N, C-alpha and C positions, 0 to 999 in steps of 0.2 A: 409187331413184326419188324418195324424199323429199328427197334432196340437190338434185335438179334443181328441185323445187318451191320449196325454201327459197332457192336461188340466184336463181331468177326473182323471187321476192317481194322479196329484198334489192335486186336490180338495178332493179326497177320502183319501189321506194320511193326509191332514190337518184335515179333519173331524175325522179320527181315533185318531189322536194325541190329539185333543181337548177333545174327549170323554174319552180317557185313563187318561188324567190329570185332569179330572173334579171332581174327588172324588167319593162320594157315589151316583151313578146314578142308579135309579131303572127303568128298561125298562119293567116292568110288567103291565103297563096300569093303569086304574082306580082302586082304592082300596075302598072297602066298608066294614063296620062292624069293627071287631077287627083288621083287617089288616091296616086300615086307620091310618095314623099318624096325631095327632092333636097337635098344639102348644098351649102354655098357652095364655090366653087372655091378651091383654095389659092392663096396669094399667089405671084406668079411669082418663082422663085428666081434667075433671071438678073439682075433689077434689083438684088437684094441683093448678088450676087456682083460686079457691075460696079464699084462704088466700092472694094471691097477690092482688086481686081486693079489699079486705077489707082494706088492708094496704094503698092502694092508696088514700083512702078518706080523 
């Protein structure tokens, strides 16, 4: 029984350590509307591949 308690304590300590060193972690759940963070759309890959395809001919 004591092994279970020691294992739980070690696992909980490891979890707390990983959360505390994880940086900006938001535990608020899903965000909608103005609270939602959006990243910029990636650059279109088709425009970058088009010049390379025309040079290969």
